[in-house]
C-alpha positions as CSV (number, residue, x, y, z in Angstrom):
1,M,-15.6,-35.7,0.4
2,Q,-18.1,-34.0,2.8
3,D,-17.0,-30.5,3.7
4,H,-18.1,-30.1,7.3
5,H,-16.8,-30.6,10.8
6,H,-17.7,-34.0,12.2
7,D,-18.4,-34.0,15.9
8,H,-15.5,-36.0,17.2
9,P,-14.1,-36.2,20.7
10,S,-10.7,-35.0,19.5
11,R,-12.0,-31.6,18.3
12,E,-11.3,-29.8,21.6
13,A,-7.9,-31.6,21.9
14,L,-7.0,-30.3,18.4
15,D,-8.2,-26.8,19.2
16,A,-5.9,-26.8,22.3
17,L,-3.0,-28.2,20.3
18,F,-3.1,-25.4,17.7
19,Q,-4.1,-22.6,20.1
20,P,-0.5,-21.2,20.3
21,Y,-0.7,-20.4,16.6
22,N,-4.1,-18.7,16.7
23,R,-2.7,-15.2,16.5
24,S,-3.3,-12.1,14.4
25,D,0.3,-10.8,14.5
26,L,2.3,-13.8,13.3
27,P,2.3,-16.3,10.4
28,G,1.0,-19.7,11.3
29,L,-0.4,-22.8,9.5
30,A,-3.4,-24.5,8.0
31,V,-4.5,-28.0,9.1
32,G,-7.0,-30.6,7.9
33,V,-7.9,-34.0,9.4
34,A,-10.2,-36.6,7.8
35,Q,-11.3,-40.1,8.6
36,D,-12.9,-42.4,6.0
37,G,-13.1,-39.3,3.8
38,R,-15.2,-37.4,6.4
39,I,-13.7,-34.1,7.6
40,L,-13.0,-34.1,11.3
41,Y,-11.1,-30.8,11.4
42,R,-10.1,-28.0,9.0
43,R,-8.8,-24.7,10.2
44,G,-6.3,-21.9,9.4
45,F,-4.2,-20.2,12.1
46,G,-2.2,-17.0,11.9
47,L,-1.4,-14.8,9.0
48,A,-0.8,-15.9,5.4
49,N,1.3,-12.8,4.9
50,A,2.7,-10.9,7.9
51,D,2.8,-7.6,5.8
52,A,-0.7,-7.7,4.4
53,G,-2.7,-9.1,7.4
54,V,-4.5,-11.8,5.4
55,V,-5.2,-15.0,7.4
56,N,-4.4,-18.6,6.6
57,G,-7.1,-21.0,5.8
58,P,-7.5,-24.6,4.5
59,N,-8.2,-23.2,1.0
60,R,-5.2,-20.9,1.0
61,P,-2.5,-21.8,-1.6
62,M,0.7,-22.7,0.3
63,R,4.1,-24.1,-0.7
64,I,4.3,-27.9,0.1
65,G,8.0,-28.3,-0.7
66,S,9.2,-31.9,-1.1
67,T,5.7,-33.3,-0.6
68,S,5.8,-32.5,-4.4
69,K,8.1,-35.5,-5.0
70,Q,5.3,-38.1,-5.2
71,F,3.8,-36.2,-8.1
72,T,7.1,-36.2,-10.0
73,C,7.3,-40.0,-9.5
74,L,3.7,-40.5,-10.5
75,A,4.4,-38.5,-13.7
76,V,7.4,-40.9,-14.5
77,M,5.2,-43.9,-13.7
78,L,2.4,-42.7,-16.0
79,L,4.9,-42.6,-18.8
80,A,6.2,-46.0,-17.8
81,E,2.6,-47.4,-18.0
82,R,2.5,-46.2,-21.6
83,G,5.8,-47.9,-22.4
84,L,7.5,-44.5,-23.0
85,V,10.2,-44.9,-20.2
86,D,11.8,-47.8,-18.5
87,I,12.4,-47.1,-14.8
88,D,15.2,-49.5,-14.6
89,A,17.1,-48.0,-17.6
90,D,20.2,-45.9,-17.2
91,V,19.2,-42.2,-16.9
92,R,21.6,-41.5,-19.8
93,T,19.1,-43.3,-22.1
94,Y,17.0,-40.1,-21.7
95,L,19.7,-37.5,-20.8
96,P,22.8,-38.6,-22.8
97,A,24.7,-35.5,-21.7
98,L,25.1,-36.9,-18.2
99,P,28.5,-38.4,-17.2
100,A,28.7,-42.2,-17.5
101,L,28.8,-44.0,-14.1
102,D,29.5,-47.6,-13.2
103,P,27.3,-49.0,-12.0
104,P,24.8,-46.9,-13.9
105,V,22.1,-44.8,-12.2
106,T,18.6,-45.7,-13.1
107,L,15.3,-43.8,-12.8
108,R,14.4,-46.1,-9.9
109,H,17.6,-45.0,-8.1
110,L,16.7,-41.4,-8.6
111,M,13.1,-41.9,-7.3
112,T,14.3,-43.7,-4.2
113,H,17.4,-41.5,-3.5
114,T,19.7,-44.5,-3.9
115,G,21.7,-43.2,-6.9
116,G,24.5,-41.8,-4.9
117,I,24.9,-38.7,-7.1
118,R,25.7,-35.3,-5.7
119,D,22.8,-33.1,-4.7
120,Y,23.3,-29.9,-6.7
121,L,21.1,-28.0,-4.2
122,D,23.1,-29.0,-1.2
123,V,26.4,-28.3,-3.0
124,S,25.2,-24.9,-4.2
125,V,23.9,-23.8,-0.8
126,L,27.2,-24.6,0.8
127,S,29.1,-22.1,-1.3
128,N,26.5,-19.7,-2.7
129,G,24.3,-19.5,0.4
130,L,20.7,-18.7,-0.6
131,A,21.6,-16.6,-3.6
132,Q,19.3,-16.8,-6.6
133,L,20.7,-19.2,-9.2
134,P,19.7,-19.3,-12.9
135,E,17.9,-22.6,-13.7
136,E,20.7,-23.9,-16.0
137,E,23.0,-24.0,-13.0
138,N,21.0,-27.0,-11.6
139,L,22.2,-29.2,-14.5
140,R,25.7,-27.7,-14.7
141,Y,26.4,-28.9,-11.1
142,T,25.3,-32.4,-12.0
143,L,27.3,-32.4,-15.3
144,A,30.4,-31.2,-13.4
145,A,30.3,-33.9,-10.8
146,R,33.4,-36.1,-11.0
147,S,32.7,-38.0,-7.8
148,R,29.6,-39.3,-6.0
149,N,28.6,-40.2,-2.4
150,F,28.4,-43.9,-3.0
151,P,27.9,-46.4,-5.9
152,A,24.2,-46.6,-7.1
153,G,21.9,-48.9,-5.1
154,Q,24.2,-49.2,-2.0
155,R,22.6,-46.7,0.4
156,S,20.0,-43.9,0.5
157,L,20.9,-40.2,0.8
158,Y,18.3,-37.6,-0.1
159,C,19.1,-36.0,-3.4
160,N,17.0,-33.1,-4.9
161,G,19.3,-33.2,-7.9
162,G,17.9,-36.6,-8.9
163,Y,14.4,-35.1,-8.9
164,Y,15.5,-32.3,-11.1
165,L,16.7,-34.9,-13.6
166,L,13.4,-36.8,-13.3
167,A,11.6,-33.6,-14.3
168,L,13.9,-33.1,-17.3
169,I,13.2,-36.7,-18.4
170,V,9.4,-36.2,-18.1
171,E,9.6,-33.0,-20.2
172,A,11.8,-34.6,-22.8
173,V,9.7,-37.8,-23.2
174,A,6.2,-36.1,-22.9
175,G,7.2,-33.2,-25.1
176,T,5.6,-30.7,-22.7
177,T,6.4,-28.8,-19.4
178,M,6.0,-30.4,-16.0
179,E,3.4,-27.7,-15.3
180,T,1.2,-28.8,-18.2
181,F,1.8,-32.5,-17.8
182,L,0.9,-32.6,-14.1
183,R,-2.2,-30.3,-14.6
184,R,-3.6,-32.4,-17.4
185,E,-2.6,-35.9,-16.3
186,V,-2.8,-35.7,-12.5
187,F,-4.3,-32.6,-10.9
188,E,-7.4,-32.2,-13.0
189,P,-8.3,-36.0,-13.1
190,A,-7.9,-36.2,-9.3
191,G,-9.9,-33.1,-8.7
192,L,-7.1,-30.9,-7.4
193,Y,-8.1,-27.6,-8.9
194,D,-6.2,-25.4,-6.5
195,T,-2.9,-27.3,-7.0
196,V,-0.2,-26.0,-9.4
197,L,3.4,-26.6,-10.1
198,W,4.9,-23.1,-9.7
199,R,8.7,-23.2,-10.2
200,D,9.7,-19.6,-9.5
201,D,8.9,-17.9,-6.2
202,R,9.9,-14.5,-7.6
203,K,6.5,-14.5,-9.5
204,V,3.8,-14.6,-6.9
205,L,0.8,-16.8,-7.3
206,P,-2.3,-14.8,-6.5
207,G,-3.6,-15.4,-3.0
208,Q,-0.6,-17.6,-2.0
209,A,0.6,-17.6,1.6
210,A,4.1,-16.1,1.9
211,L,7.1,-17.9,3.5
212,H,8.5,-16.3,6.7
213,L,11.8,-16.7,8.6
214,V,11.2,-16.3,12.3
215,S,14.4,-15.5,14.3
216,A,15.1,-16.7,17.8
217,A,14.4,-13.2,19.0
218,G,11.0,-13.2,17.3
219,G,11.9,-11.1,14.3
220,I,9.9,-11.9,11.1
221,S,11.2,-11.6,7.5
222,R,9.5,-12.6,4.2
223,F,11.5,-15.1,2.1
224,V,11.6,-15.9,-1.6
225,Y,13.1,-19.3,-2.4
226,P,16.2,-18.9,-4.5
227,A,16.2,-22.0,-6.7
228,I,14.1,-23.2,-9.6
229,I,13.0,-26.7,-8.5
230,P,10.4,-28.2,-10.9
231,G,10.6,-31.8,-9.9
232,E,12.1,-31.4,-6.4
233,G,9.5,-29.3,-4.6
234,A,7.7,-26.7,-6.7
235,I,4.1,-27.5,-6.0
236,I,1.7,-25.0,-4.4
237,S,-1.5,-26.5,-3.0
238,T,-4.1,-26.2,-0.3
239,V,-5.0,-28.3,2.8
240,D,-8.3,-29.1,1.1
241,D,-6.7,-30.4,-2.1
242,M,-4.1,-32.4,-0.1
243,L,-7.0,-34.1,1.8
244,R,-8.6,-34.9,-1.5
245,W,-5.3,-36.3,-2.7
246,L,-4.9,-38.6,0.3
247,A,-8.5,-39.9,-0.2
248,H,-7.6,-40.4,-3.9
249,M,-4.6,-42.6,-3.0
250,R,-6.9,-45.2,-1.5
251,R,-9.1,-45.4,-4.7
252,P,-7.0,-43.8,-7.4
253,V,-8.3,-42.8,-10.8
254,V,-4.8,-41.7,-11.8
255,G,-2.3,-44.6,-12.1
256,T,-2.8,-48.3,-12.3
257,E,-2.9,-50.6,-9.2
258,A,0.6,-51.8,-10.2
259,T,1.9,-48.2,-10.2
260,W,0.5,-47.5,-6.8
261,R,1.9,-50.7,-5.4
262,A,5.4,-49.6,-6.7
263,M,4.9,-46.1,-5.4
264,T,4.2,-47.3,-1.9
265,T,6.7,-50.1,-1.6
266,P,10.0,-49.0,0.2
267,C,13.3,-49.6,-1.6
268,R,15.8,-52.2,-0.6
269,Y,19.5,-51.4,-0.2
270,A,22.3,-53.5,-1.8
271,D,22.5,-55.8,1.3
272,G,18.8,-56.5,1.3
273,T,17.9,-54.1,4.2
274,E,14.5,-52.6,3.6
275,G,14.4,-48.8,3.5
276,I,11.5,-46.4,4.2
277,Y,11.4,-44.5,0.8
278,G,9.2,-45.7,-2.1
279,F,8.6,-43.5,-5.1
280,G,8.2,-40.1,-3.5
281,L,6.3,-41.7,-0.6
282,V,7.7,-42.6,2.8
283,R,6.5,-45.7,4.8
284,Q,7.4,-45.4,8.5
285,D,6.4,-46.7,11.9
286,Y,5.0,-44.2,14.3
287,R,4.2,-45.7,17.8
288,G,3.3,-49.1,16.2
289,L,1.3,-47.7,13.3
290,V,2.3,-47.6,9.7
291,T,2.2,-44.0,8.2
292,L,2.5,-43.2,4.5
293,G,3.2,-39.8,3.1
294,H,5.9,-37.2,2.6
295,A,7.0,-34.1,4.5
296,G,8.2,-30.9,2.8
297,G,10.6,-28.1,3.9
298,V,11.2,-24.8,2.2
299,V,13.1,-21.9,3.7
300,G,10.3,-20.2,5.7
301,G,7.7,-23.1,5.7
302,R,7.1,-26.8,6.2
303,S,4.4,-29.4,5.4
304,E,3.4,-32.9,6.3
305,V,0.8,-34.8,4.2
306,L,0.3,-38.3,5.5
307,S,-2.2,-41.1,6.1
308,V,-2.5,-43.8,8.7
309,P,-3.9,-46.6,6.5
310,E,-5.0,-48.9,9.3
311,H,-7.3,-46.2,10.7
312,R,-8.1,-44.5,7.3
313,L,-6.9,-41.3,8.9
314,D,-5.6,-38.5,6.7
315,V,-3.6,-35.6,8.2
316,V,-2.4,-32.4,6.4
317,V,-0.4,-29.7,8.1
318,I,1.1,-26.8,6.1
319,V,3.1,-24.2,7.9
320,N,4.3,-20.8,6.6
321,R,7.0,-20.0,9.2
322,S,10.4,-21.4,9.7
323,D,10.3,-22.3,13.4
324,V,7.3,-24.7,13.6
325,S,7.6,-28.4,12.8
326,A,4.7,-29.7,10.6
327,I,6.0,-33.3,11.2
328,Q,5.7,-33.0,15.0
329,L,2.3,-31.4,14.8
330,A,1.0,-34.1,12.5
331,R,2.2,-36.8,15.0
332,Q,0.5,-34.9,17.8
333,V,-2.7,-35.0,15.7
334,I,-2.4,-38.8,15.4
335,D,-1.9,-39.1,19.2
336,R,-5.1,-37.1,19.9
337,V,-7.4,-38.6,17.2
338,I,-6.4,-42.2,17.5
339,G,-5.9,-42.0,21.3
340,E,-3.2,-43.4,23.5
341,G,-5.0,-46.8,23.9
342,A,-4.4,-47.7,20.3
343,L,-0.7,-46.5,20.2
344,R,2.4,-48.3,21.4
345,P,3.1,-46.9,24.9
346,P,6.3,-44.9,25.4
347,R,9.3,-47.2,26.0
348,A,11.2,-47.5,29.3
349,P,14.1,-45.1,29.8
350,D,17.5,-46.1,28.4
351,A,19.7,-47.5,31.2
352,D,22.9,-46.7,29.2
353,A,21.8,-43.2,28.2
354,A,24.5,-41.5,30.3
355,A,27.2,-43.9,29.0
356,L,26.3,-43.0,25.4
357,A,25.6,-39.3,25.6
358,G,28.1,-37.0,23.9
359,H,29.6,-36.2,20.5
360,W,30.4,-38.8,17.8
361,L,32.1,-38.9,14.4
362,T,31.8,-41.8,11.9
363,A,35.2,-43.1,10.6
364,D,34.4,-43.3,6.8
365,S,31.5,-41.0,6.0
366,R,32.7,-38.3,8.4
367,Q,29.2,-37.7,9.9
368,Y,29.2,-35.8,13.1
369,F,26.3,-36.4,15.4
370,R,25.4,-35.8,19.1
371,L,23.6,-38.3,21.3
372,A,21.5,-36.5,23.9
373,V,19.4,-37.6,26.8
374,E,15.8,-36.4,26.7
375,Q,13.6,-37.4,29.7
376,G,15.7,-40.6,30.2
377,H,15.7,-41.6,26.5
378,L,18.5,-41.3,24.0
379,A,17.9,-38.9,21.1
380,I,20.1,-38.2,18.1
381,D,20.9,-34.7,16.9
382,L,22.2,-34.5,13.3
383,G,22.0,-30.7,13.2
384,G,18.3,-30.0,13.5
385,G,17.8,-30.7,17.2
386,P,17.4,-34.0,19.1
387,E,15.1,-36.6,17.6
388,A,13.9,-39.8,19.4
389,L,15.7,-43.1,18.8
390,E,13.9,-46.4,18.9
391,R,15.3,-49.4,20.7
392,G,15.1,-52.9,19.2
393,A,14.7,-56.1,21.3
394,D,18.3,-56.8,20.3
395,G,19.4,-53.6,22.1
396,A,20.4,-51.8,18.9
397,L,19.3,-48.1,18.6
398,R,17.4,-47.3,15.4
399,F,16.6,-44.1,13.6
400,A,14.8,-43.6,10.3
401,R,14.3,-40.3,8.5
402,T,13.2,-39.4,5.0
403,D,16.5,-37.7,4.0
404,I,18.9,-40.2,5.7
405,G,17.3,-43.6,5.3
406,V,17.7,-46.1,8.1
407,L,20.4,-45.9,10.8
408,E,21.3,-48.5,13.4
409,M,23.8,-48.1,16.2
410,R,25.2,-50.9,18.4
411,P,27.2,-49.7,21.4
412,G,30.7,-51.2,22.0
413,A,31.8,-52.3,25.5
414,P,32.0,-49.5,28.1
415,G,35.5,-48.5,29.4
416,S,36.6,-48.5,33.1
417,D,34.8,-45.2,33.6
418,G,31.5,-46.6,32.3
419,A,31.6,-44.5,29.1
420,V,31.3,-46.1,25.7
421,T,33.9,-44.9,23.2
422,E,32.9,-46.8,20.1
423,L,29.7,-47.5,18.3
424,R,29.0,-49.9,15.3
425,F,27.2,-47.4,13.0
426,V,25.1,-49.0,10.2
427,H,23.7,-46.7,7.5
428,C,21.4,-48.4,5.0
429,G,23.0,-51.7,5.7
430,N,26.6,-50.4,5.4
431,G,28.6,-50.6,8.6
432,E,31.4,-48.4,9.9
433,T,32.7,-47.3,13.3
434,A,31.7,-44.2,15.1
435,R,34.1,-42.8,17.7
436,R,33.6,-40.4,20.5
437,V,35.0,-36.9,19.9
438,V,35.4,-33.7,21.9
439,D,32.6,-31.3,22.4
440,P,32.9,-28.7,19.5
441,A,30.8,-26.2,21.4
442,G,33.8,-24.7,23.1
443,A,35.6,-21.6,21.7
444,P,36.5,-21.9,18.0
445,T,39.9,-23.6,17.8
446,S,42.9,-23.0,15.8
447,V,43.9,-24.8,12.6
448,P,47.6,-25.7,12.2
449,E,49.4,-23.2,9.9
450,E,50.4,-25.8,7.3
451,L,46.7,-26.6,6.8
452,R,45.5,-23.1,6.2
453,G,45.2,-21.5,2.8
454,R,43.2,-21.5,-0.4
455,F,41.4,-24.4,-2.0
456,A,39.2,-24.8,-5.1
457,S,36.6,-27.3,-6.4
458,D,35.4,-27.5,-10.1
459,E,32.6,-29.7,-9.0
460,A,31.3,-27.1,-6.5
461,A,32.3,-24.2,-8.8
462,A,33.7,-22.7,-5.6
463,E,36.8,-21.6,-3.8
464,A,37.5,-22.1,-0.1
465,L,39.7,-20.1,2.3
466,V,40.8,-21.5,5.7
467,E,42.3,-18.7,7.9
468,E,42.6,-17.6,11.4
469,A,42.3,-14.3,13.1
470,G,42.4,-13.5,16.8
471,G,42.4,-17.2,17.7
472,E,39.2,-17.8,15.6
473,A,39.5,-20.3,12.7
474,T,37.1,-19.7,9.8
475,L,36.2,-21.3,6.5
476,T,34.8,-19.1,3.8
477,L,33.3,-20.7,0.7
478,A,32.7,-18.5,-2.4
479,G,30.7,-19.7,-5.3
480,R,29.7,-17.9,-8.5
481,Y,26.6,-16.3,-7.0
482,G,27.3,-15.8,-3.3
483,R,29.5,-16.9,-0.3
484,T,29.1,-18.5,3.1
485,R,31.2,-18.2,6.2
486,H,31.6,-20.8,8.9
487,S,33.4,-21.0,12.2
488,L,35.6,-24.1,12.7
489,H,35.6,-26.1,15.9
490,R,38.0,-29.0,16.3
491,L,36.5,-32.5,16.6
492,G,39.6,-34.7,16.4
493,P,42.8,-35.2,14.4
494,A,42.6,-33.1,11.2
495,T,38.8,-32.9,11.5
496,W,36.7,-29.8,12.3
497,L,33.0,-29.0,12.6
498,A,32.0,-26.0,10.5
499,K,29.1,-24.0,11.9
500,P,27.5,-21.6,9.4
501,Q,27.5,-17.9,10.5
502,S,25.5,-16.6,7.6
503,L,22.7,-19.1,6.7
504,P,19.2,-19.3,8.0
505,V,19.3,-23.0,7.4
506,N,21.8,-24.6,9.7
507,P,23.5,-27.7,8.3
508,W,26.4,-29.2,10.2
509,M,29.4,-29.8,8.1
510,T,32.6,-31.6,8.9
511,V,35.9,-30.5,7.3
512,T,38.9,-32.8,7.0
513,L,42.2,-31.1,6.1
514,D,45.3,-32.8,4.8
515,G,48.3,-32.1,2.6
516,A,46.3,-32.6,-0.6
517,G,43.3,-30.4,0.3
518,L,40.1,-30.4,2.2
519,G,37.0,-32.6,2.2
520,L,33.5,-31.3,3.1
521,S,30.8,-33.7,4.4
522,T,27.1,-32.9,5.3
523,T,24.2,-35.3,5.8
524,R,23.6,-35.1,2.0
525,T,27.1,-34.7,0.6
526,W,30.1,-36.9,1.5
527,D,33.7,-35.9,1.1
528,L,33.4,-33.2,-1.6
529,R,37.0,-32.5,-2.4
530,F,38.7,-29.1,-2.7
531,G,42.3,-29.2,-4.0
532,R,44.9,-26.8,-2.6
533,T,45.6,-23.8,-4.8
534,G,48.0,-21.8,-2.6
């Protein structure tokens, strides 16, 4: 790959796009853009470490988070090429301590997030917050799981826990650590000499850019990731190495042609619907173009590493602050490099936007979401801010995201006041009804006295307390290593939205309360049950 700027008409447009991050007093990002293997753009912006005053650059080691997942899958596939693992075998073939499930969960299910098992990382953060956990806890949560989100193969819900198991399988079968296996079998053969699997943030890799939380008021704090995540997201790399990797994917020296075909083919759900997730790689539509890659998010940083195959365009954005979206920036790079003429034009405004705007709750999976109107278009907010919805020729609203899979919504008939009160909500080919609920943003609301009290869950290794003081209802979850506190806001009968008061990550969680106990549901964990203890 040639290492120089190519004079391209988009250079100035990209300089303008990244100018807001060109600061000497804040963390920022590094970016690289290549076409046909020729570098169009490579620059660093802002500080690698807000304390030390060192700057970001395209050769600066940075955490890439879940962008790591494709490397875990490739490790599994290299073992499969050698006949050492069968990706359609029950995971218990390699990890016999796991609980038996019917239908069984396979390595393919884990790689495509279609296994339905609980995500230990999500469950742990709900109760422990961002407290540091010993690595053996990762597996303990999985072994303790007595329930799952759905039977294997039916749907897709992002599951870091599945990738922890994949790393354990690679280590057990290969007889070495993930660090050594990836270095020997993937990084060095592909020429990624500045890429390393680094599983513990408490030990600093020399020269590595630090992660930073940036508050709404502008305050900056350094952050150390609290979990040990070898297969889920532990890789540290550089923009330059990730550009080499994207170029390598077009003409791989690591992995057979059949392996790469499998890696880049999206899964299918039980009803035949095609998903977007392959083996650690996501195939999506962006303005009429196919993109292939994977984003990453860690607390205090983000990444997006993707290619646009039709244009042989590679884009890498790695951010080391919590308040900047690498995904949005990568899309804006595509807009500027490929140009509006080659992209699908923005669609017409939604005539029914006002009739659908508001707050919604799904009947079975208890997912709360908001439909908002952004410049005449409907957008969905699942807790991280509004994101654009696509509209099919059949009138259905569609949304696809790495961690959720494919969503489709079909509005019911409007009432006499013009407002729609029901939606047909289809998640990964599985349909249910979503109904309009009250706006939970009002003052925290009370919980009936008979539903307050203490609850416990062996699966979550946590206790829950629902109480009320001064008209404010709260939920406190206490795990073995930490606790989280949430304010409760009523959504409907026996259902509340829990908003975290003590977490820098901001998941929405619905809480259902009944005589037997309470159920917690997030976008990654459905109906985690806590039994009443007093």
